[in-house]
Backbone as CSV, one residue per row, in Angstrom:
resi,resn,N_x,N_y,N_z,CA_x,CA_y,CA_z,C_x,C_y,C_z
1,MET,-144.362,-14.480,222.996,-145.635,-15.027,223.108,-146.738,-14.009,223.132
2,ALA,-146.620,-13.156,223.941,-147.373,-11.964,224.311,-147.533,-11.187,222.853
3,ASN,-146.337,-10.959,222.313,-146.471,-10.105,221.042,-147.352,-10.673,220.169
4,ILE,-146.949,-11.933,219.880,-147.786,-12.530,218.827,-149.334,-12.537,219.035
5,ARG,-149.673,-12.567,220.135,-151.106,-12.555,220.507,-151.637,-11.216,220.468
6,LEU,-150.543,-10.239,220.560,-151.091,-8.767,220.242,-151.214,-8.687,219.000
7,ILE,-150.498,-8.931,218.257,-150.496,-8.624,216.877,-152.036,-9.724,216.036
8,ARG,-152.262,-10.622,216.634,-153.293,-11.411,216.426,-154.683,-10.627,216.548
9,ARG,-154.402,-10.137,217.722,-155.717,-9.317,218.607,-155.889,-8.241,217.455
10,ARG,-154.688,-7.408,217.102,-154.838,-6.382,216.412,-155.550,-6.685,214.928
11,ILE,-155.013,-7.916,214.267,-155.412,-8.183,213.155,-156.961,-8.426,213.137
12,ARG,-157.573,-8.959,213.974,-159.053,-9.396,214.157,-159.861,-7.760,214.378
13,SER,-159.309,-7.050,215.091,-159.619,-5.633,215.103,-159.869,-4.889,213.679
14,VAL,-158.624,-4.838,213.065,-158.696,-4.313,211.644,-159.561,-5.078,210.803
15,GLN,-159.628,-6.439,210.875,-160.677,-7.078,210.029,-161.978,-6.585,210.042
16,SER,-162.510,-6.257,211.585,-163.741,-5.976,211.958,-163.949,-4.499,211.269
17,THR,-162.950,-3.607,211.430,-162.926,-2.404,210.899,-163.445,-2.274,209.393
18,ALA,-162.426,-3.088,208.748,-162.733,-3.291,207.252,-164.062,-3.817,206.971
19,LYS,-164.852,-4.800,207.598,-166.271,-4.980,207.270,-166.995,-3.982,207.239
20,ILE,-167.188,-3.274,208.617,-167.959,-1.917,208.609,-167.690,-0.913,207.751
21,THR,-166.445,-0.577,207.270,-166.138,0.340,206.234,-166.741,-0.169,205.102
22,LYS,-166.460,-1.437,204.782,-167.111,-2.030,203.437,-168.575,-1.932,203.275
23,ALA,-169.120,-2.357,204.404,-170.937,-2.258,204.535,-171.308,-0.798,204.565
24,MET,-170.533,0.087,204.994,-170.702,1.538,204.914,-170.583,2.018,203.654
25,GLU,-169.741,1.323,202.783,-169.370,2.041,201.329,-170.623,1.503,200.563
26,MET,-171.226,0.073,200.893,-172.318,-0.176,199.989,-173.542,0.339,200.105
27,VAL,-173.774,0.776,201.530,-174.996,1.734,201.816,-175.163,2.913,200.954
28,ALA,-173.637,3.711,201.024,-173.401,5.117,200.359,-173.689,4.884,199.209
29,THR,-173.023,3.897,198.344,-173.448,3.864,196.977,-174.707,3.751,196.759
30,SER,-175.293,2.863,197.317,-177.206,2.748,197.183,-177.610,4.034,197.260
31,LYS,-177.532,4.966,198.357,-177.977,6.107,198.459,-177.514,7.412,197.212
32,MET,-176.218,7.155,197.118,-175.703,7.993,196.379,-176.365,7.716,194.766
33,ARG,-176.583,6.778,194.328,-177.368,6.712,192.998,-178.724,7.548,193.113
34,ARG,-179.361,7.230,194.249,-180.787,7.593,194.023,-180.603,9.172,194.116
35,ALA,-179.636,9.759,195.125,-179.385,11.115,195.188,-179.194,11.836,194.014
36,GLN,-178.265,11.215,193.256,-177.632,11.699,191.964,-179.054,11.777,191.024
37,GLU,-179.834,10.980,190.814,-180.639,11.026,189.903,-181.632,12.027,190.367
38,ARG,-181.965,12.298,191.904,-182.946,13.254,191.934,-182.386,14.542,191.545
39,ASP,-181.041,14.799,191.841,-180.561,15.974,191.671,-180.205,16.460,190.168
40,LEU,-179.626,15.472,189.326,-179.630,15.712,187.948,-180.983,15.847,187.157
41,ALA,-181.987,15.390,187.710,-183.653,15.328,187.384,-184.021,16.831,187.635
42,GLY,-183.549,17.470,188.655,-184.243,18.880,188.608,-183.363,20.083,188.197
43,ARG,-182.302,19.716,187.632,-181.522,20.496,186.801,-182.071,21.277,185.451
44,PRO,-182.752,20.717,185.063,-183.371,21.191,183.680,-184.663,22.132,183.819
45,TYR,-185.328,21.791,185.141,-186.134,22.645,185.576,-185.836,23.830,186.104
46,ALA,-184.864,24.001,186.842,-184.169,25.054,187.304,-184.043,25.896,186.269
47,ASP,-183.176,25.642,185.291,-182.950,26.476,183.952,-184.026,26.975,183.251
48,LYS,-184.903,26.025,182.905,-186.198,26.480,182.261,-186.791,27.679,183.324
49,ILE,-186.794,27.515,184.596,-187.504,28.391,185.234,-187.021,29.946,185.343
50,LEU,-185.461,29.869,185.109,-184.777,30.905,184.827,-185.127,31.866,183.505
51,GLN,-185.032,30.716,182.432,-185.626,31.612,181.271,-186.508,32.214,181.234
52,VAL,-187.856,31.608,181.836,-189.216,32.000,182.046,-188.940,33.521,182.762
53,LEU,-188.506,33.444,183.889,-188.257,34.334,184.592,-187.458,35.722,183.871
54,ALA,-186.537,35.261,182.976,-185.788,36.434,182.257,-186.812,37.051,181.286
55,ASP,-187.614,36.217,180.594,-188.810,36.970,179.765,-189.702,37.854,180.563
56,LEU,-190.296,37.159,181.788,-191.049,38.190,182.328,-190.510,39.294,182.864
57,VAL,-189.256,39.227,183.413,-188.558,40.557,183.868,-188.123,41.291,182.942
58,ALA,-188.042,41.005,181.582,-187.675,41.985,180.562,-188.905,42.710,180.016
59,GLN,-190.069,42.140,180.193,-191.373,42.660,179.588,-192.064,43.461,180.487
60,GLU,-191.912,42.981,181.892,-192.550,43.736,182.968,-191.916,45.117,183.041
61,VAL,-192.955,46.191,183.476,-192.539,47.578,183.570,-193.283,48.180,184.731
62,GLY,-192.969,48.807,185.497,-193.603,49.725,186.744,-193.186,49.169,187.905
63,THR,-193.875,48.767,188.807,-193.522,48.378,190.364,-192.592,47.177,190.289
64,VAL,-191.524,47.190,190.934,-190.493,45.975,191.057,-191.088,45.112,192.376
65,HIS,-190.928,43.818,192.096,-191.402,43.089,192.708,-190.480,42.835,193.927
66,PRO,-190.987,42.762,195.437,-190.001,42.714,196.474,-188.719,41.710,196.448
67,LEU,-188.998,40.657,195.958,-187.710,39.811,195.723,-186.754,40.066,194.511
68,LEU,-186.951,40.896,193.774,-186.312,41.385,192.747,-185.478,42.830,193.247
69,GLU,-186.080,43.357,194.255,-185.512,44.731,194.692,-184.411,44.794,195.130
70,ARG,-183.516,45.752,194.517,-182.010,45.665,195.096,-182.047,46.928,196.035
71,ARG,-180.995,46.616,197.058,-180.953,48.005,198.072,-179.443,47.707,198.660
72,GLU,-179.080,48.738,199.422,-177.906,48.612,199.912,-177.794,47.743,200.878
73,VAL,-176.448,46.891,201.028,-176.356,45.835,201.613,-175.914,46.164,202.979
74,LYS,-176.902,46.016,204.073,-176.291,46.316,205.532,-176.303,45.135,206.302
75,LYS,-176.996,43.981,205.837,-177.047,42.757,206.711,-177.118,41.500,205.628
76,ILE,-176.320,40.671,205.706,-176.139,39.495,204.789,-176.898,38.172,205.516
77,GLU,-177.380,37.422,204.781,-178.362,36.052,205.395,-177.541,34.974,204.758
78,ILE,-177.097,34.248,205.181,-176.463,32.699,204.431,-177.135,31.498,204.980
79,VAL,-177.871,30.987,203.960,-178.422,29.382,204.249,-177.160,28.319,204.030
80,HIS,-176.866,28.313,205.172,-175.525,27.162,205.044,-176.022,25.689,205.299
81,ILE,-175.839,24.976,204.155,-176.179,23.566,204.233,-174.937,22.629,204.236
82,THR,-175.113,21.597,205.235,-174.108,20.833,205.526,-174.890,19.362,205.873
83,PRO,-173.971,18.205,205.940,-174.716,16.920,206.247,-174.817,16.989,207.689
84,ASP,-175.893,16.114,208.215,-175.954,15.704,209.713,-174.624,14.849,210.304
85,ARG,-174.298,14.220,209.345,-173.231,13.217,209.773,-171.914,13.622,209.442
86,GLY,-170.693,12.770,209.873,-169.367,12.820,209.121,-169.089,11.626,208.441
87,LEU,-167.981,11.281,208.577,-167.420,10.139,207.821,-167.506,10.373,206.325
88,CYS,-167.536,11.632,205.752,-167.378,11.787,204.157,-166.423,12.619,203.869
89,GLY,-165.047,12.238,204.340,-163.870,12.689,203.903,-163.814,14.218,204.562
90,GLY,-163.342,15.264,203.566,-163.142,16.615,203.946,-164.286,17.496,203.367
91,LEU,-165.453,16.792,203.151,-166.612,17.683,202.621,-167.160,18.515,203.642
92,ASN,-167.364,18.319,204.712,-167.922,19.165,206.004,-166.705,20.339,206.130
93,ALA,-165.631,20.051,206.189,-164.358,20.893,206.533,-164.460,22.028,205.424
94,ASN,-164.413,21.436,204.106,-164.110,22.455,203.016,-165.524,23.534,202.817
95,MET,-166.741,22.684,203.148,-168.121,23.896,203.053,-167.780,24.722,204.133
96,ASN,-167.571,24.298,205.508,-167.542,25.346,206.541,-166.575,26.017,206.391
97,ARG,-165.055,25.990,205.939,-164.288,26.704,205.679,-164.584,27.770,204.624
98,SER,-165.108,27.366,203.462,-165.749,28.151,202.524,-166.602,29.501,203.163
99,THR,-167.724,29.016,203.652,-168.614,29.806,204.515,-167.869,31.145,205.228
100,ALA,-167.151,30.388,206.286,-166.308,31.194,207.051,-165.385,32.136,206.494
101,ASN,-164.863,32.122,205.411,-163.925,32.825,204.752,-164.794,33.793,203.899
102,PHE,-165.854,33.602,203.554,-166.831,34.512,202.940,-167.387,35.435,203.968
103,ILE,-167.737,34.909,205.079,-168.136,35.867,206.189,-167.033,36.751,206.719
104,ALA,-165.876,36.351,206.860,-164.563,37.265,207.113,-164.284,38.414,206.033
105,SER,-164.599,37.995,204.775,-164.219,38.830,203.768,-165.422,40.078,203.824
106,GLU,-166.431,39.953,204.176,-167.473,40.842,203.976,-167.466,42.084,205.121
107,VAL,-167.830,43.320,204.804,-167.927,44.400,205.774,-169.063,44.453,206.423
108,SER,-170.199,44.089,205.873,-171.567,43.902,206.398,-171.625,42.573,207.378
109,PRO,-172.359,42.960,208.383,-172.590,41.544,209.428,-173.380,40.758,208.705
110,SER,-173.131,39.438,209.234,-174.042,38.229,208.380,-174.679,37.220,209.467
111,VAL,-175.653,36.789,209.021,-176.690,35.757,210.107,-176.989,34.597,209.312
112,LEU,-176.785,33.645,210.004,-177.079,32.150,209.206,-178.192,31.441,209.749
113,ILE,-178.550,30.615,208.720,-179.925,29.608,208.853,-179.165,28.483,208.547
114,THR,-178.821,27.531,209.415,-178.246,26.616,209.263,-178.846,25.289,208.892
115,VAL,-178.584,24.490,207.660,-179.209,23.320,207.568,-178.326,22.130,207.935
116,GLY,-178.225,21.423,208.886,-177.567,20.087,208.820,-176.538,20.324,210.177
117,ARG,-176.393,19.354,210.893,-175.663,19.674,212.517,-174.453,19.946,212.412
118,LYS,-173.543,19.424,211.382,-172.216,19.759,211.154,-171.895,21.225,210.745
119,GLY,-172.658,21.756,209.960,-172.668,23.162,210.004,-173.059,24.049,211.203
120,ARG,-173.877,23.642,211.630,-174.562,24.451,213.350,-173.436,24.362,213.951
121,ASP,-172.965,23.084,214.400,-171.856,23.164,215.501,-170.705,23.947,215.102
122,TYR,-170.220,24.028,213.680,-169.082,24.550,213.302,-169.365,26.240,213.697
123,MET,-170.443,26.727,213.154,-170.886,28.089,213.206,-171.063,28.618,214.810
124,LEU,-171.495,27.740,215.620,-172.026,28.096,217.165,-170.628,27.918,217.911
125,ARG,-169.573,26.959,217.529,-168.579,26.797,218.106,-167.473,28.134,217.807
126,TYR,-167.583,28.825,216.790,-166.792,30.042,216.453,-167.723,31.301,216.710
127,GLY,-168.829,31.153,217.364,-169.496,32.344,217.959,-170.187,33.194,216.769
128,ARG,-170.724,32.642,215.498,-171.422,33.348,214.533,-173.109,32.920,214.818
129,GLU,-173.694,34.297,214.343,-174.953,34.442,214.701,-175.947,33.134,213.973
130,VAL,-176.547,32.486,214.459,-177.442,31.656,213.886,-178.979,31.771,214.105
131,ARG,-179.625,32.236,213.192,-180.851,32.868,213.373,-182.069,31.446,213.399
132,ALA,-181.757,30.507,212.815,-182.617,29.202,212.830,-181.641,28.145,212.217
133,GLU,-182.077,26.989,212.736,-181.264,25.878,212.494,-182.249,24.672,212.096
134,PHE,-181.733,23.821,211.166,-182.742,22.796,210.881,-181.816,21.452,210.656
135,THR,-182.240,20.467,211.376,-181.700,19.100,211.200,-182.690,17.979,211.052
136,GLY,-181.985,17.067,210.644,-182.810,15.692,210.484,-183.607,15.574,209.268
137,ILE,-183.245,16.324,208.066,-183.911,16.338,206.945,-184.075,15.139,206.189
138,GLY,-182.806,14.396,206.718,-183.045,12.782,205.645,-182.483,12.740,204.410
139,ASP,-182.241,11.650,204.046,-181.485,11.475,202.795,-182.388,11.440,201.524
140,ARG,-184.002,11.529,201.649,-184.548,11.716,200.622,-185.885,12.670,200.885
141,PRO,-185.454,13.899,201.142,-186.562,15.051,201.675,-187.443,15.264,200.391
142,SER,-188.459,15.681,200.782,-189.367,16.484,199.786,-189.183,18.017,199.956
143,MET,-190.152,18.484,198.907,-190.080,20.142,198.753,-190.806,20.530,200.215
144,LEU,-191.715,19.733,200.679,-192.535,20.131,202.008,-191.353,20.095,202.798
145,ASP,-190.490,19.395,203.195,-189.409,19.403,204.230,-188.625,20.553,204.233
146,THR,-188.438,21.459,203.046,-187.481,22.894,202.789,-188.335,24.073,202.937
147,LEU,-189.615,23.558,202.863,-190.718,24.989,202.645,-190.491,25.955,203.780
148,PRO,-190.395,25.283,205.253,-190.106,26.169,206.306,-188.840,27.295,206.149
149,ILE,-187.917,26.438,205.409,-186.516,27.353,205.431,-186.640,28.266,204.365
150,SER,-187.595,28.001,203.231,-187.951,29.274,202.268,-188.672,30.313,202.876
151,ARG,-189.658,29.929,203.703,-190.497,30.660,204.204,-189.737,31.957,205.105
152,ILE,-188.662,31.477,205.853,-187.903,32.215,206.751,-187.138,33.260,205.738
153,VAL,-186.378,32.504,204.715,-185.734,33.302,203.765,-186.894,34.559,203.261
154,ILE,-187.808,34.092,202.511,-188.607,35.262,201.939,-189.103,36.163,202.684
155,ASP,-189.336,35.859,203.951,-190.198,36.719,204.893,-189.038,37.771,205.224
156,ASP,-187.636,37.331,205.838,-186.592,37.968,206.183,-186.100,39.115,205.200
157,TYR,-186.251,38.830,203.752,-186.028,39.655,202.754,-186.992,40.692,202.345
158,THR,-188.450,40.313,202.595,-189.315,41.169,202.133,-189.633,42.253,203.382
159,ASN,-189.522,41.523,204.620,-189.483,42.449,205.702,-188.289,43.199,205.997
160,ARG,-187.478,43.376,205.174,-186.099,44.377,205.194,-185.301,43.959,206.183
161,PHE,-185.231,42.650,206.992,-184.292,42.156,208.239,-183.063,41.756,207.630
162,THR,-183.111,41.567,206.287,-181.630,41.357,205.610,-181.815,42.007,204.084
163,ASP,-180.647,42.243,203.424,-180.823,42.812,202.268,-180.104,42.231,201.272
164,VAL,-179.583,41.247,201.390,-179.220,39.921,200.221,-179.135,38.766,201.177
165,VAL,-179.300,37.916,200.192,-179.286,36.404,200.806,-178.464,35.319,199.751
166,TYR,-177.817,34.690,200.429,-176.597,33.612,199.988,-177.113,32.214,200.365
167,LEU,-176.959,31.432,199.300,-177.208,29.826,199.409,-175.637,29.332,199.603
168,ALA,-175.238,28.641,200.476,-173.790,27.859,200.694,-174.240,26.383,200.782
169,TYR,-173.662,25.683,199.684,-173.996,24.504,199.689,-172.444,23.735,198.938
170,THR,-172.552,22.083,198.923,-171.571,21.445,198.397,-172.333,20.999,196.811
171,ARG,-171.644,21.460,195.769,-172.252,21.177,194.287,-171.652,19.809,193.792
172,PHE,-172.670,19.291,193.406,-172.209,17.550,193.126,-171.817,17.805,191.485
173,VAL,-170.388,17.719,191.360,-169.679,17.586,190.091,-169.599,16.394,189.709
174,SER,-168.971,15.390,190.132,-168.894,13.849,189.731,-168.865,13.371,191.008
175,THR,-168.820,11.623,190.758,-168.557,10.726,192.121,-167.213,11.218,192.879
176,MET,-166.249,11.681,192.180,-164.907,11.923,192.854,-164.812,13.626,193.161
177,SER,-165.733,14.384,192.741,-165.535,15.855,192.908,-167.005,16.437,193.363
178,GLN,-166.636,17.194,194.495,-167.809,17.904,195.295,-167.120,19.308,195.247
179,ARG,-167.789,20.637,195.018,-167.211,21.600,195.231,-167.819,22.635,195.650
180,PRO,-167.697,23.285,196.797,-168.133,24.278,197.847,-168.634,25.052,196.910
181,VAL,-170.049,25.591,196.875,-170.603,26.695,196.189,-171.255,27.725,197.092
182,LEU,-171.038,28.931,196.724,-171.599,30.243,197.423,-172.212,30.989,196.613
183,GLN,-173.971,30.887,196.192,-174.557,31.687,195.071,-175.554,32.841,195.671
184,GLN,-175.835,33.688,195.084,-176.870,34.630,195.512,-178.317,34.248,195.201
185,LEU,-179.107,34.215,196.433,-180.229,33.716,196.163,-181.499,34.919,196.086
186,LEU,-181.243,36.023,196.945,-182.167,37.022,196.851,-181.193,38.494,196.778
187,PRO,-181.603,39.376,196.121,-182.457,39.367,195.254,-182.488,38.657,193.872
188,VAL,-183.379,38.025,193.402,-183.790,36.951,192.468,-182.959,37.882,191.201
189,GLU,-181.954,37.081,190.472,-181.464,37.533,189.149,-181.826,36.771,188.032
190,PRO,-182.447,37.022,187.228,-182.990,36.012,186.158,-181.720,35.891,184.965
191,ALA,-181.638,35.032,184.550,-181.017,34.677,183.487,-181.187,35.946,182.361
192,LYS,-180.147,36.336,181.476,-180.277,37.432,180.681,-180.810,36.638,179.466
193,ARG,-181.743,37.132,178.559,-182.292,36.470,177.386,-181.145,36.747,176.083
194,GLU,-180.926,35.490,175.823,-179.718,35.359,174.601,-180.119,36.258,173.180
195,LYS,-181.433,35.778,172.963,-182.179,36.525,171.698,-183.728,36.960,171.991
196,PRO,-183.543,38.248,172.479,-184.934,38.820,172.910,-185.844,38.845,171.909
197,GLY,-187.119,38.386,172.099,-188.132,38.546,171.248,-188.309,37.500,170.321
198,GLU,-187.567,36.441,170.389,-187.552,35.319,169.587,-188.458,34.321,169.627
199,VAL,-188.942,34.127,171.212,-190.060,33.308,171.549,-190.798,34.034,172.135
200,GLU,-192.103,33.922,171.748,-193.365,34.807,172.399,-193.920,33.961,173.274
201,TYR,-194.299,34.455,174.618,-195.180,33.613,175.685,-196.252,34.216,175.890
202,ILE,-197.582,33.491,176.032,-199.006,34.213,176.646,-198.932,33.498,177.976
203,TYR,-199.158,34.577,178.625,-199.284,34.636,180.431,-200.491,34.870,180.484
204,GLU,-201.284,33.984,181.416,-202.877,34.143,181.794,-202.664,34.131,183.324
205,PRO,-203.255,35.230,184.086,-204.132,36.196,183.435,-203.245,37.280,182.850
206,ASN,-202.207,37.559,183.634,-201.149,38.404,183.137,-200.033,38.444,183.564
207,ARG,-198.696,38.870,183.073,-197.538,39.002,183.307,-197.111,39.254,184.793
208,ARG,-197.766,40.244,185.195,-197.461,40.778,186.666,-198.051,39.726,187.878
209,LEU,-198.849,39.073,187.448,-199.536,38.080,188.288,-198.667,36.576,188.358
210,VAL,-198.457,36.519,187.096,-197.548,35.185,186.790,-196.246,35.176,187.591
211,LEU,-195.544,36.662,187.675,-194.189,36.676,188.076,-194.269,36.834,189.486
212,ALA,-195.443,37.364,190.193,-195.728,37.445,191.450,-195.581,36.076,192.059
213,ALA,-196.530,35.257,191.224,-196.462,33.590,191.835,-195.383,32.979,191.534
214,LEU,-194.421,33.160,190.458,-193.525,32.373,190.206,-192.099,32.801,191.006
215,LEU,-192.068,33.764,191.393,-190.880,34.253,192.136,-190.766,33.426,193.453
216,PRO,-191.657,33.479,194.354,-191.573,32.486,195.775,-191.033,30.875,195.193
217,ARG,-192.007,30.668,194.099,-191.727,29.469,193.682,-190.280,28.965,193.427
218,PHE,-189.649,29.987,192.837,-188.651,29.965,192.241,-187.392,29.890,193.463
219,VAL,-187.605,30.655,194.478,-187.140,30.456,195.632,-186.956,29.236,196.373
220,GLU,-188.183,28.666,196.309,-188.341,27.554,197.150,-187.520,26.216,196.203
221,MET,-187.721,26.374,195.191,-187.157,25.471,194.187,-185.651,25.245,194.242
222,GLU,-185.045,26.592,194.138,-183.345,26.839,194.312,-183.059,26.312,195.799
223,LEU,-183.914,26.727,196.759,-183.429,26.027,198.139,-183.524,24.526,198.245
224,TYR,-184.613,24.003,197.529,-184.958,22.421,197.694,-183.529,21.725,196.716
225,HIS,-183.179,22.525,195.300,-182.299,21.872,194.878,-181.050,21.906,195.448
226,ALA,-180.617,22.973,196.160,-179.379,22.853,196.988,-179.138,21.789,197.969
227,VAL,-180.211,21.538,198.607,-180.255,20.570,199.473,-180.023,19.248,198.794
228,LEU,-180.455,18.714,197.422,-180.211,17.646,197.000,-178.897,17.626,196.477
229,GLU,-178.368,18.894,195.942,-177.050,18.929,195.653,-176.277,18.324,196.827
230,SER,-176.497,19.067,197.938,-175.700,18.566,199.163,-175.574,17.269,199.566
231,ILE,-176.833,16.517,199.389,-177.118,14.987,199.826,-176.312,14.177,198.842
232,ALA,-176.542,14.603,197.526,-175.824,13.846,196.521,-174.189,14.144,196.678
233,SER,-173.695,15.045,197.069,-172.449,15.225,197.169,-171.793,14.474,198.617
234,GLU,-172.584,14.527,199.715,-172.464,13.897,200.931,-172.348,12.333,200.587
235,GLN,-173.196,11.729,199.933,-173.077,10.445,199.556,-171.907,9.691,198.829
236,SER,-171.786,10.742,197.680,-170.325,10.601,196.897,-169.086,10.460,197.620
237,ALA,-169.373,11.548,198.523,-167.999,11.736,199.587,-167.738,10.471,200.655
238,ARG,-169.079,10.112,200.922,-168.805,9.217,201.811,-168.369,7.642,201.180
239,MET,-169.047,7.336,200.244,-168.771,6.331,199.462,-166.963,6.258,199.109
240,VAL,-166.690,7.312,198.699,-165.127,7.359,198.264,-164.341,7.226,199.617
241,ALA,-164.907,8.066,200.541,-163.745,7.731,201.809,-164.094,6.418,202.506
242,MET,-165.191,5.701,202.541,-165.178,4.521,202.980,-164.523,3.541,202.139
243,ARG,-164.476,3.639,200.947,-163.609,2.863,199.849,-162.108,3.131,200.425
244,ASN,-161.649,4.218,200.466,-160.254,4.467,200.827,-159.934,3.964,202.259
245,ALA,-160.964,4.077,203.220,-160.628,3.643,204.611,-160.708,1.805,204.400
246,THR,-161.508,1.071,203.593,-161.308,-0.147,203.540,-160.172,-0.573,202.903
247,ASP,-159.813,0.135,201.843,-158.190,-0.101,201.257,-157.336,0.050,201.978
248,ASN,-157.245,1.059,202.943,-156.154,1.045,204.079,-156.148,0.152,204.940
249,ALA,-157.365,-0.448,205.452,-157.566,-1.484,206.479,-157.071,-2.987,205.799
250,ASN,-157.140,-3.090,204.476,-156.697,-4.273,203.855,-155.018,-4.352,203.797
251,GLU,-154.633,-3.350,203.550,-153.105,-2.758,203.398,-152.506,-3.205,204.736
252,LEU,-153.297,-2.575,205.870,-152.660,-2.948,207.266,-152.717,-4.168,207.788
253,ILE,-153.830,-4.849,207.222,-153.825,-6.307,207.624,-152.907,-7.192,206.832
254,GLN,-152.410,-6.789,205.787,-151.221,-7.753,205.134,-150.068,-7.218,205.910
255,ASP,-149.983,-5.977,206.184,-148.548,-5.615,207.009,-148.622,-6.360,208.415
256,LEU,-149.652,-6.491,208.825,-149.604,-7.148,210.418,-149.530,-8.646,210.170
257,THR,-150.069,-9.035,209.063,-150.105,-10.696,208.833,-148.490,-11.113,208.636
258,LEU,-147.480,-10.114,207.716,-146.307,-10.210,207.569,-145.664,-10.372,208.925
259,MET,-145.824,-9.285,209.776,-145.428,-8.869,211.075,-145.586,-10.258,211.767
260,TYR,-146.722,-10.547,211.888,-147.040,-12.001,212.762,-146.121,-13.285,212.197
261,ASN,-146.235,-13.583,210.811,-145.492,-14.470,210.510,-143.936,-14.595,210.753
262,LYS,-143.404,-13.162,210.837,-142.044,-13.060,211.031,-141.803,-13.512,212.451
263,ALA,-142.754,-12.853,213.485,-142.533,-12.959,214.763,-142.821,-14.561,215.416
264,ARG,-143.687,-15.143,214.470,-144.145,-16.704,214.950,-142.793,-17.400,214.383
265,GLN,-142.115,-17.235,212.973,-141.166,-17.875,212.743,-139.744,-17.503,213.638
266,GLU,-139.606,-16.464,214.155,-138.500,-16.053,215.233,-139.005,-16.743,216.538
267,MET,-140.015,-16.855,216.764,-140.423,-17.695,218.228,-139.982,-19.245,217.901
268,ILE,-140.386,-19.723,216.835,-139.956,-21.026,216.273,-138.631,-21.446,216.434
269,THR,-137.961,-20.240,215.716,-136.456,-20.698,215.639,-135.601,-20.558,217.059
270,THR,-136.209,-19.706,217.867,-136.015,-19.386,219.160,-135.911,-20.932,220.035
271,GLU,-137.152,-21.523,219.798,-137.642,-22.976,220.625,-136.657,-23.937,220.001
272,LEU,-136.395,-23.973,219.048,-135.421,-24.993,218.288,-134.137,-24.944,218.565
273,LEU,-133.646,-23.636,218.706,-132.271,-23.298,219.205,-132.129,-23.740,220.749
274,ASP,-133.303,-23.556,221.585,-133.024,-23.991,223.002,-133.235,-25.353,223.090
275,ILE,-133.901,-26.018,222.253,-133.974,-27.530,222.652,-132.782,-28.101,221.674
276,THR,-132.279,-27.612,221.057,-130.823,-28.032,220.347,-129.780,-27.859,221.429
277,GLY,-129.684,-26.787,222.170,-128.845,-26.399,223.126,-128.950,-27.313,224.138
278,GLY,-130.126,-27.785,224.349,-130.510,-28.721,225.921,-129.764,-29.861,225.575
279,ALA,-130.089,-30.432,224.167,-129.526,-31.732,223.847,-128.236,-31.997,223.747
280,GLU,-127.489,-30.969,223.132,-126.108,-30.882,223.324,-125.577,-30.986,224.631
281,ALA,-126.000,-30.050,225.600,-125.590,-30.120,226.990,-125.818,-31.555,227.686
282,LEU,-126.710,-32.289,227.167,-126.827,-33.575,228.216,-125.993,-34.587,227.377
283,THR,-125.278,-34.313,226.142,-124.266,-35.501,225.765,-123.148,-35.254,226.088
């Protein structure tokens, strides 16, 4: 009897867990759609600004802008972007492992700017140098929320505190696939012009001033877009993880229900045998 009560209690517990994971899946699905729309809407802008930068850099001669300046790499800065929360499968572990492997493979020392609690906690746990940390950005950030991060990155590079800056984030590929990415942010590398001279742009007041104004905006946009990619990846991974958890809970409920019915049938059979045996003993 105690065994049956234990199985029944466990079934109720797993049913409660399944309800929670199903609700979390629905919430993640709703957030995922909004995050995907914002992420995909920003990609054409990023591509176009790279083309304009390529045209400006190709025609600009003379002094090199500080954000385009290449120098010997003595110190590396990494903007490490992860979620604040877990329950999203292996997304956090894959991103942290990717950045840690990159740091270990580099000869030059690295300093980190962490965006998100999961990345910050991981890097501090393993003794990495964290220059700045940002948490609580939320699921629907604006560019104003990421401007302080961009300002630190630009100032560190222009003041020669660091010689190269990388963005480490999870790129959204599809609902079922998210890929850890580590790309160079500074110095800025404009896309190469496929057909030079085919399109002529008129810049006012002049190319140099436009380039000087556009480069910081490009860094801000790239960092903001990386945060959007990370959020879209997080919600997609969480939706899939919660769906798998719900399916596993339902399978466990079926197994426990079968176990409960067998135990109950065995108990009834034992009681019937006891009654039959007692009746025969009286006759």
